[in-house]
C-alpha positions in Angstrom: 21.7 -21.0 18.2 19.9 -21.0 21.6 21.1 -18.2 23.9 22.2 -20.7 26.6 24.6 -22.3 24.1 26.5 -19.0 23.6 29.7 -18.2 25.4 29.8 -15.5 28.1 31.5 -13.1 25.7 28.8 -13.7 23.0 26.1 -12.9 25.5 28.0 -9.9 26.8 28.1 -8.4 23.2 24.5 -9.4 22.6 23.5 -7.6 25.8 24.5 -4.3 24.2 22.5 -5.0 21.0 19.4 -5.9 23.1 19.9 -2.7 25.2 20.1 -0.7 21.9 16.7 -2.2 20.9 15.3 -1.2 24.3 16.3 2.4 24.2 13.0 4.4 24.3 11.7 6.6 21.5 14.5 5.8 19.1 13.1 3.4 16.5 15.1 1.7 13.7 16.0 4.8 11.8 17.6 6.6 14.7 19.3 3.3 15.7 20.8 3.2 12.2 22.1 6.8 12.7 23.9 5.6 15.8 25.4 2.6 14.1 26.7 4.8 11.3 28.4 7.0 13.9 30.0 4.3 16.1 31.7 1.0 15.5 29.7 -1.1 17.9 26.7 -0.9 20.3 29.1 -1.0 23.2 30.7 2.3 22.0 27.2 3.8 21.7 26.6 3.1 25.4 30.0 4.5 26.4 29.6 7.7 24.4 29.4 11.0 26.4 26.3 13.2 25.8 28.5 15.7 23.9 29.1 13.0 21.2 25.4 12.2 21.0 24.6 15.8 20.5 26.7 15.9 17.4 24.3 13.5 15.6 21.4 15.5 14.3 18.8 12.7 14.7 19.9 12.2 18.3 20.6 15.7 19.5 17.4 16.1 21.6 18.3 12.9 23.6 21.8 14.1 24.6 20.9 15.6 28.0 19.3 12.4 29.2 21.6 10.0 27.4 23.5 8.6 30.4 20.3 7.8 32.2 18.7 6.2 29.2 21.7 4.0 28.7 21.9 2.9 32.3 18.2 1.9 32.3 18.4 0.1 29.0 21.5 -1.9 30.0 19.8 -2.9 33.3 16.6 -3.9 31.4 18.7 -5.9 28.9 19.7 -8.3 31.7 16.1 -9.1 32.4 15.4 -9.4 28.7 18.1 -12.1 28.4 16.3 -14.1 31.1 13.0 -13.6 29.2 14.6 -15.2 26.1 15.3 -18.3 28.1 11.8 -18.3 29.6 10.1 -18.1 26.2 12.7 -20.4 24.5 13.8 -17.7 22.1 17.0 -16.8 20.3 18.1 -13.3 19.3 19.5 -12.5 16.0 21.3 -9.1 15.7 22.7 -7.2 12.8 26.2 -8.4 13.9 25.1 -12.1 13.4 26.0 -13.8 10.1 22.6 -15.6 10.2 20.7 -12.3 10.3 18.3 -12.4 7.2 20.1 -10.8 4.2 16.9 -9.3 2.7 16.3 -7.3 5.9 19.9 -6.3 6.3 19.5 -4.4 2.9 16.7 -2.2 4.2 17.2 1.4 5.3 15.7 0.7 8.7 16.4 -3.0 9.5 15.5 -4.2 13.0 18.6 -4.2 15.1 17.4 -7.3 16.9 15.0 -10.1 15.9 13.6 -12.4 18.5 13.2 -15.9 17.0 11.3 -19.1 17.8 12.3 -21.7 15.3 15.1 -21.1 12.7 15.7 -18.7 9.9 17.7 -20.4 7.1 19.4 -19.2 4.0 16.8 -20.8 1.7 14.2 -18.5 3.3 15.7 -15.7 1.2 13.4 -17.1 -1.5 10.2 -15.9 0.1 6.8 -14.6 -0.9 4.5 -12.7 1.5 0.8 -13.4 1.4 -1.4 -10.9 3.3 -4.9 -9.6 3.4 -8.0 -8.8 5.5 -8.7 -10.3 8.9 -12.3 -10.9 7.7 -12.0 -12.7 4.4 -14.7 -14.4 2.4 -14.5 -18.2 1.9 -13.2 -17.4 -1.6 -10.4 -15.3 -0.1 -9.4 -18.1 2.4 -9.3 -20.7 -0.4 -7.3 -18.5 -2.7 -4.7 -17.6 0.0 -4.3 -21.2 1.1 -4.0 -22.5 -2.5 -1.4 -19.9 -3.5 0.6 -20.6 -0.4 0.4 -24.3 -0.9 1.5 -24.2 -4.5 4.2 -21.6 -4.0 5.4 -23.5 -1.0 5.6 -26.8 -2.9 7.7 -25.1 -5.5 10.3 -24.0 -2.9 9.1 -20.5 -1.8 9.0 -19.8 1.9 5.7 -18.2 2.8 5.8 -15.1 5.0 2.8 -13.5 6.7 1.7 -11.9 10.0 -0.1 -14.7 11.8 -3.2 -12.5 12.0 -6.8 -13.9 11.7 -8.1 -14.4 8.2 -5.8 -14.3 5.1 -2.6 -14.6 7.1 -3.8 -17.7 8.9 -4.9 -19.3 5.6 -1.5 -18.5 4.0 0.4 -20.1 6.9 -1.8 -23.2 6.8 -1.4 -23.6 3.1 2.3 -23.6 3.4 2.2 -26.2 6.2 0.0 -28.4 4.2 2.6 -28.4 1.4 5.3 -29.3 3.9 6.9 -25.9 3.1 8.7 -23.5 5.3 6.7 -20.5 6.5 7.6 -17.4 8.6 5.2 -15.5 10.9 6.1 -11.9 11.9 4.4 -10.8 15.1 3.1 -7.3 15.8 4.2 -7.4 19.5 6.4 -9.2 21.9 6.2 -12.9 22.5 4.8 -12.5 26.0 1.7 -10.9 24.5 1.2 -13.4 21.6 -1.5 -12.1 19.3 -4.0 -13.4 18.5 -4.1 -15.9 21.3 -6.2 -18.3 19.1 -3.2 -18.7 16.8 -0.7 -19.7 19.5 -0.9 -23.4 18.5 -0.5 -22.4 14.8 2.6 -20.4 15.9 4.1 -23.5 17.4 3.5 -25.4 14.2 5.2 -22.6 12.2 8.2 -22.6 14.5 8.6 -26.3 13.9 8.9 -25.8 10.1 10.1 -22.3 9.8 10.2 -19.4 12.3 8.1 -17.0 14.3 9.8 -13.6 14.5 9.4 -10.3 16.3 11.5 -7.2 16.5 9.8 -6.0 19.7 10.9 -6.6 23.3 9.4 -9.7 24.8 7.0 -7.8 27.2 5.9 -5.2 24.7 2.1 -5.6 23.9 0.9 -5.0 20.3 -0.4 -1.5 19.6 -1.6 0.6 16.7 2.0 1.7 15.9 3.6 -1.7 16.1 1.7 -3.3 13.2 3.0 -0.9 10.5 6.5 -1.5 11.8 5.8 -5.2 11.7 4.6 -4.9 8.1 7.9 -3.6 6.8 9.5 -6.8 8.1 7.0 -8.9 6.3 7.6 -7.2 2.9 11.3 -6.8 3.6 11.8 -10.6 4.0 10.1 -11.3 0.7 10.8 -11.0 -3.0 7.2 -10.1 -3.5 3.9 -9.5 -1.7 0.6 -10.9 -2.7 -2.5 -9.1 -1.4 -5.6 -11.3 -1.2 -8.8 -9.4 -0.2 -8.3 -6.0 1.5 -10.7 -3.1 2.1 -9.5 0.4 1.3 -8.3 1.0 4.9 -6.3 -2.2 5.5 -2.9 -3.0 7.0 -2.3 -5.2 4.0 -2.2 -2.1 1.8 0.5 -0.7 4.1 2.5 -3.8 3.5 2.1 -3.4 -0.3 3.2 0.2 -0.1 6.3 -0.7 1.9 7.1 -3.5 -0.6 7.1 -1.0 -3.4 9.3 1.4 -1.4 11.7 -1.5 -0.8 11.9 -2.4 -4.5 9.8 -5.6 -4.1 7.1 -6.9 -6.4 3.4 -6.4 -5.5 0.7 -8.7 -6.7 -3.1 -8.5 -6.3 -5.9 -11.1 -6.5 -9.1 -9.6 -8.0 -12.5 -10.1 -6.5 -16.1 -9.2 -7.0 -16.6 -5.4 -7.5 -19.6 -5.5 -5.1 -17.4 -6.8 -2.2 -15.9 -4.4 0.3 -12.8 -6.5 0.7 -12.1 -6.1 -3.1 -11.9 -2.3 -3.0 -8.3 -2.1 -1.7 -7.1 -4.8 -4.0 -8.6 -3.3 -7.1 -7.1 0.1 -6.2 -3.7 -1.6 -6.1 -4.3 -3.0 -9.5 -5.3 0.5 -10.8 -2.0 1.8 -9.3 0.1 -0.8 -11.1 0.2 -3.9 -9.0 0.1 -7.1 -11.1 -3.2 -8.8 -11.3 -2.8 -12.5 -10.7 -5.1 -15.5 -10.9 -2.6 -18.3 -10.3 1.1 -19.0 -9.4 2.2 -18.8 -13.0 1.3 -15.1 -13.0 3.7 -14.7 -10.0 6.5 -16.7 -11.7 6.3 -14.5 -14.8 7.9 -11.7 -12.7 10.8 -13.9 -11.6 12.1 -15.0 -15.0 15.4 -16.1 -13.4 13.5 -18.7 -11.2 10.6 -19.7 -13.5 12.2 -22.7 -15.1 13.6 -24.0 -11.8 10.4 -23.5 -9.8 8.1 -24.9 -12.5 10.2 -28.0 -12.6 9.9 -28.4 -8.9 6.2 -28.0 -9.1 5.9 -30.6 -11.8 7.9 -33.0 -9.6 6.0 -32.3 -6.4 3.3 -34.7 -5.2 -0.2 -33.2 -4.6 0.1 -31.9 -1.1 1.3 -34.8 1.0 2.7 -33.9 4.4 6.3 -34.0 3.2 5.9 -32.5 -0.2 7.9 -29.5 -1.3 11.6 -29.0 -0.3 13.9 -32.0 0.3 14.5 -32.4 4.0 18.0 -31.6 5.4 19.0 -35.2 5.8 18.5 -35.8 2.0 21.1 -33.2 1.1 24.2 -34.7 -0.4 27.5 -34.5 1.4 29.6 -31.5 0.3 33.4 -31.0 0.3 34.7 -27.8 1.9 35.3 -26.4 -1.6 31.8 -27.2 -2.7 30.3 -25.7 0.5 32.3 -22.5 0.2 31.1 -22.0 -3.4 27.5 -22.8 -2.5 27.6 -20.3 0.3 28.7 -17.6 -2.1 25.8 -18.2 -4.5 22.3 -16.7 -4.2 18.9 -17.6 -5.6 19.4 -14.7 -8.1 21.8 -15.7 -10.8 25.5 -14.8 -10.5 28.1 -14.6 -13.2 31.0 -17.1 -13.0 33.4 -14.2 -12.5 31.4 -12.8 -9.6 31.5 -16.2 -7.9 35.3 -16.3 -8.3 35.6 -12.8 -6.8 33.3 -13.7 -3.9 35.1 -16.9 -3.0 38.7 -15.7 -3.8 39.3 -19.1 -5.3 41.0 -19.8 -8.6 38.7 -20.1 -11.7 39.6 -23.8 -12.0 38.5 -24.5 -8.4 35.3 -22.6 -8.8 34.6 -24.3 -12.1 35.1 -27.8 -10.6 32.9 -27.0 -7.6 30.1 -25.6 -9.7 30.1 -28.7 -11.9 29.8 -30.9 -8.9 27.1 -28.8 -7.4 25.1 -28.8 -10.6 25.4 -32.6 -10.8 24.2 -32.9 -7.2 21.1 -30.9 -8.0 22.0 -27.9 -5.7 22.8 -25.4 -8.4 21.4 -24.5 -11.8 23.6 -23.4 -14.7 22.0 -20.6 -16.8 22.9 -19.0 -20.1 25.9 -16.6 -20.1 28.0 -18.5 -17.5 25.5 -17.6 -14.7 24.7 -19.8 -11.8 21.9 -19.8 -9.3 21.4 -21.7 -6.0 18.3 -24.0 -6.2 15.7 -23.7 -3.4 
């Protein structure tokens, strides 16, 4: 939803979230400590210094807390104007559309600035990352993997950097798939400038995201923060060409810490950009040579996605996912059950519990959703939403 479409009350509440994101020196982990201690961002800004001093992670900020809050709330008004100027929306942890995979992290961004749209189907995502100085082999592999995975229904996530990131986004776009770019700075300092037009294309068939305030320029510390969002949005991360000192390896480490899969594409042992990838393989990352190697780690999705790949045309502009207008009409009952499902299989009883509907109602809705091609029935009375 665009910010100008929101009610005054919506924007009033969002102002506190944006101000929370603007508080200096805190970072996502301290913000989480605040959110655990208060019921809302508004309560945080109304808290006396003595209350802040009771929170171990925030104790050193207590003496200057009132001034920090006043300045952040004032700056939040300007930030709301910048959102309109740059045609952005802001997703907060209080919004139902906030990405579920990020919400599960220990340190989720309290605010995401968005150009384009994040959709529930983007929960089925794979990150493809690598060096900014790839070989022609690396570019071809990244683009091919993105194109084939995108055609099967995966959303492709990367960082819009030069090199492998760019190739991954372009591969997804060629497949007519959704792709998400995560920036390492605010939208007013779009980086790299040469990819601004690519960013516009991505926003038209996916989203460009940043957790950073609009005017914040990219810096050495912002890219590692950005990388946790790339891995956090994705079920797995593929590293294509990375030297031993590479931001892509930070993304891989963060993916492991978040409980995600890590894949690595091997390269020539004489090539510097293979060193980091081969080290990942030695440490346990799965060596892959094609998309089938990726699917092996997602047994619950393999049959569905393989079928989609077999049905997909070879890279026409509209290949891949069906467009929204091709979706069948759903009754309120069917929509409610579909909303309760995930791409990971759920047992019938769990669906009943989530929807609070009767077993007969859920059974009828699931049958209709399977017949409409939106849900797959698996062994053991399990059901999964199709991408």
